[in-house]
N, C-alpha and C positions, 0 to 999 in steps of 0.2 A: 504494500500500500504506500503510494507516494504522498508526501506531504507538500502542501503549497508553501511557497516561499513566504516568509513573514515580511510584510511591507515595512519599510523604514519611514518613520515620521521625522520630518525635517524641522527640528527646533534649533537648528544651528545659529540662526540669527541672534537668538537670545543668549545662547552659550558663547557665541563669538564675542559679543559685547559684554559678557559676564554680568548679565542682569537678570532679574526675575521677570516673570510674565507680567507682573503688575507694575513694572517700572514706569516712572513718570517721564515726561519729555526732558525734564532737567537731568534726571538720572541717566537717560540715554545719551544726552549730549555730553555729560561729564565723563561717562565711561568711554565714549567714542574718543574724546580728546586724550584721555589717559592712555588708551591703547594705540591710537593712530600714530602718535609721535615717535615712540620707539621703533615702530615697524615701517615708518616712512622711508621710501627708497633713498631719499637724500641723506638719511642717517645711517644707511647701510652700504656696504660695498656693492658696486654695480652687478657683480656676479651672484649676488645673494637672491636667487629665484624664490626661495622660501619666504623671504621678507616681502617681496613683491606680491606673491600670492596671498599672504596673510593680510597685507595692507588692502588688497582688493576685497577680500572677504569682509574686513572691518568696514570698509566704505559701503559695500553692498548692504550689509546689515543695518548700518546707520541710515542709509538712504530709504530703506523700506520702513524701518521702525520709527523714524523721526517724522514721518508723514502719516497723519491720522487715517487717511483713506487707505493708503497702502498697507499700513499695519493692520487695519480691520480686515482687509482682504486676506492678508497673510495668516492672521489668527484664525479666520474662518476656514481657510484651506487646511490648516493644521487640525482644527477641530473636526472637520469632515473626515480627514484621514484617520484620526483616532476612532471615530465612530465606525468607519469601514473596517478597521482592524478588529474592533470589538465584535462587530457583526460576523466577521469571518471566523473569529475564535469561537463564538457561540455556535455558529453553524457547524464547525468542525466537531465540537463537543457533542452536539445533537446527533451528528452522523455516527460518531464513535459509539454513543450509547445505543443507537438503533442497531448498529452492527453487533454489539455485544449481546443485545437481547435476542437476536436471531441465532446466536451460537448456542 
C-alpha cells in the first residue's frame, strides 16, 4: 500500500523574518532591518551566493508580510493548505480503519 506524499506548508516567510504569526507591522519592519543588514550583498564578499540568496529571501518575506493585502492572501493560502493537509490525514485514517474492518 503506497502512501501519499505529505504536502509541505510554507510558513517560511514568518520563520525567515523570525517573527510570530501575530507580528505587528512594526515588529516586521524591525526584524527585517535587523536581518537584512548582515546579509546585504554589500556587507559580504561578492562570491558569497548564500548571502545573496538569504538576502533575497528576507526581502521577499518582508515584501509580502509588510503589505496588509499580500499578507492576508499569504495567510489564507497557508490556512487553506493546512486544512487540505488535515482533510487528507483524516481521509487516510478513515480508509485505514475501513480496510482494517474488512480484515
